[in-house]
C-alpha positions in Angstrom: -30.4 -12.4 -52.3 -28.7 -9.2 -54.2 -26.6 -6.8 -52.2 -28.2 -5.4 -49.6 -28.3 -1.6 -49.9 -26.3 -0.2 -46.9 -26.3 3.4 -46.0 -22.8 5.1 -45.8 -22.8 4.8 -42.0 -22.9 1.0 -41.5 -19.3 0.1 -41.1 -18.8 2.5 -38.4 -22.1 1.0 -36.7 -20.8 -2.2 -36.4 -17.5 -0.7 -34.9 -19.3 1.0 -32.1 -19.0 -0.3 -28.6 -21.8 1.2 -27.2 -26.0 -0.2 -27.2 -28.0 1.3 -29.6 -31.1 1.1 -27.1 -30.3 0.6 -23.2 -33.5 0.4 -20.6 -32.7 1.0 -17.4 -34.8 0.2 -14.3 -37.7 0.7 -16.4 -41.4 0.5 -14.5 -44.7 0.4 -16.4 -48.1 -0.1 -14.6 -51.6 0.0 -16.0 -54.9 0.9 -14.3 -57.3 -1.6 -14.7 -60.5 -0.7 -12.9 -59.6 0.2 -8.8 -56.4 -2.1 -9.3 -53.0 -1.4 -10.4 -51.2 -3.8 -13.3 -47.4 -3.7 -12.9 -46.0 -4.7 -16.0 -42.5 -3.6 -15.8 -40.4 -3.6 -12.5 -37.5 -2.1 -12.9 -36.7 -4.1 -16.8 -33.1 -3.9 -17.8 -31.8 -4.6 -21.3 -29.5 -3.5 -23.9 -29.4 -3.9 -27.7 -26.1 -4.0 -29.8 -25.6 -3.1 -33.3 -26.0 -6.2 -35.7 -27.4 -8.1 -32.7 -30.8 -10.0 -32.8 -32.6 -10.7 -29.6 -35.6 -12.9 -29.4 -38.4 -11.8 -26.6 -39.7 -14.9 -25.6 -42.7 -15.4 -22.8 -46.2 -16.3 -22.7 -48.9 -13.6 -24.0 -49.9 -11.2 -21.2 -46.8 -10.8 -19.3 -45.6 -7.6 -21.2 -43.9 -8.3 -24.5 -45.4 -6.0 -26.6 -45.1 -2.9 -23.6 -41.7 -3.8 -23.5 -41.3 -3.3 -27.4 -43.4 -0.2 -27.1 -41.7 1.4 -24.2 -38.2 0.5 -26.0 -39.7 2.0 -29.7 -40.5 5.3 -27.3 -44.3 4.5 -28.3 -45.4 4.7 -24.5 -43.3 6.5 -22.0 -42.0 4.5 -19.1 -44.1 5.3 -15.6 -40.3 5.2 -14.1 -36.2 4.2 -15.1 -34.8 5.3 -18.5 -34.9 4.7 -22.3 -31.7 5.8 -24.0 -31.6 5.5 -27.5 -27.9 6.2 -28.7 -26.8 7.2 -25.0 -29.7 10.3 -25.4 -31.6 9.9 -22.5 -35.5 10.1 -23.6 -38.0 10.2 -20.7 -38.2 14.1 -20.5 -37.7 14.8 -24.2 -41.1 16.4 -25.6 -43.1 14.4 -27.8 -42.0 16.0 -31.0 -38.4 15.1 -30.1 -39.4 11.3 -29.2 -41.3 11.5 -32.5 -38.4 12.8 -34.6 -36.0 9.8 -32.7 -38.9 7.1 -33.8 -38.5 8.2 -37.3 -35.1 8.3 -37.9 -33.7 5.5 -35.5 -36.5 3.1 -34.8 -38.5 0.8 -37.1 -41.4 -1.4 -36.3 -43.1 -4.4 -37.8 -46.3 -6.0 -36.1 -47.9 -9.4 -36.6 -50.4 -7.8 -39.2 -48.4 -6.0 -42.1 -50.7 -2.9 -41.8 -49.7 -1.9 -45.2 -52.0 0.8 -47.2 -53.8 -1.2 -49.2 -54.4 1.5 -52.1 -50.8 1.7 -52.9 -48.4 -0.4 -54.7 -45.4 -2.4 -52.5 -43.4 0.3 -54.2 -45.1 3.1 -52.8 -45.7 1.6 -49.5 -41.9 1.9 -48.9 -41.4 5.0 -50.7 -43.8 6.9 -48.2 -42.2 6.8 -44.9 -39.1 8.4 -46.9 -40.8 11.2 -48.5 -42.2 11.7 -45.1 -38.8 12.2 -43.7 -37.6 14.1 -46.3 -36.5 12.4 -49.0 -37.1 13.2 -52.8 -39.7 10.9 -54.2 -36.5 9.4 -56.9 -34.3 9.1 -53.9 -37.2 7.3 -51.9 -38.0 5.7 -55.2 -34.6 4.1 -55.6 -33.8 3.1 -51.9 -37.3 1.2 -52.0 -36.5 -0.8 -55.1 -33.0 -1.4 -54.1 -34.7 -3.2 -50.6 -37.7 -4.7 -52.2 -35.5 -6.6 -54.6 -32.9 -7.4 -51.5 -35.9 -9.0 -49.8 -36.7 -10.8 -53.5 -39.8 -8.8 -54.4 -38.0 -7.4 -57.6 -41.2 -8.6 -59.5 -44.0 -7.4 -57.1 -43.1 -3.5 -57.0 -46.1 -2.4 -58.6 -48.3 -4.8 -56.7 -51.1 -3.7 -54.1 -51.1 -5.6 -50.6 -54.4 -7.8 -52.1 -52.1 -8.7 -55.0 -49.7 -10.4 -52.9 -49.5 -13.4 -50.7 -49.4 -12.9 -46.7 -45.5 -13.9 -46.5 -45.1 -10.8 -49.6 -46.9 -8.3 -47.9 -44.8 -8.6 -44.5 -41.8 -8.2 -46.6 -42.8 -5.0 -47.7 -43.6 -3.8 -44.1 -40.3 -5.2 -43.3 -39.0 -2.7 -46.0 -40.9 0.0 -45.1 -39.7 -0.6 -41.6 -36.1 0.2 -42.4 -36.7 2.5 -45.2 -35.4 5.3 -43.4 -31.8 3.5 -42.2 -33.1 3.0 -38.5 -31.0 2.1 -35.7 -33.1 -0.5 -34.5 -35.9 -2.9 -35.4 -38.9 -3.4 -33.2 -40.8 -6.5 -34.3 -44.1 -7.9 -32.8 -44.9 -11.4 -33.7 -43.6 -10.6 -37.0 -44.7 -14.4 -38.2 -47.4 -14.9 -36.1 -49.8 -14.7 -38.6 -47.7 -17.0 -41.3 -47.9 -20.6 -42.1 -44.7 -22.6 -41.0 -43.0 -22.3 -44.2 -43.5 -18.8 -45.2 -42.7 -17.7 -41.5 -39.5 -19.2 -41.8 -38.8 -17.5 -45.5 -39.7 -14.5 -43.8 -37.6 -14.8 -40.7 -34.8 -15.9 -42.8 -34.9 -12.5 -44.9 -35.5 -10.5 -41.7 -32.1 -11.9 -39.7 -30.2 -11.7 -42.9 -31.3 -7.9 -43.1 -30.2 -7.2 -39.6 -26.4 -8.6 -40.4 -26.0 -7.0 -43.3 -27.3 -3.8 -42.4 -25.6 -3.5 -38.8 -29.4 -3.3 -37.2 -30.2 -4.2 -33.7 -33.2 -5.9 -33.6 -35.8 -6.9 -31.0 -38.4 -9.4 -31.9 -41.5 -10.6 -29.9 -42.0 -14.4 -30.7 -43.5 -17.4 -29.9 -41.6 -19.7 -32.2 -39.1 -21.6 -30.0 -37.2 -22.9 -33.4 -37.1 -19.2 -34.6 -36.1 -17.8 -31.3 -33.1 -20.5 -30.9 -31.3 -19.4 -34.3 -31.5 -15.6 -33.0 -27.9 -14.4 -31.5 -29.8 -14.1 -27.7 -32.9 -15.2 -26.0 -34.6 -13.0 -23.1 -37.6 -13.6 -21.6 -40.0 -11.7 -18.9 -40.2 -12.8 -15.1 -41.8 -10.8 -12.5 -41.5 -7.9 -14.1 -38.0 -7.9 -15.3 -36.1 -9.2 -18.3 -34.3 -12.0 -18.0 -31.3 -13.8 -20.1 -32.1 -17.6 -21.3 -29.5 -20.0 -22.2 
């Protein structure tokens, strides 16, 4: 792989001795008919710069809920989510959106690329939304996609890319704005084992090279075993695994 294109602040990030994201006593419930489902019951979790954390748990226990709350896509019913030591529960929707746009990247099981745009255009767009010029965004997109092994696929549309290539474009898009943390929900769940291994390798290498914190929900225990930490959800709480 080529050298990772790094924002100027990466060195400072790696030296930090504080979590990028910290969940403190987080509670989240849902109504289902007349019943209330308590999914998170005081969850605690810290995500540190340059560290990959595997979230391993059966379907239906709240992995996606935890990712959505930690990534400010959902409001907790109680407790607090700190991003760079900023308490977010009482922020306005506009302020939460700004933090999501600048500090959080998301990757899902399905890539959700815009089908009418090329690989490079899919990575350019979020940067232009943030305010970069097209030229600046194109330079960053080219560097990221080249780093992820897609130098010869820049102008290809999603339908012309393999599943693994599409997911690597989705990863490039997620980190294009140099976020502080990456939330990935089963990012290799829709791929064959060989392709999943390749995509996971590029993801973890990107985390280490850029100083990102990463929370990755996965059913793949082999992949989880190679991450820095492993956690699970038990009775609504985050539990560290050996």
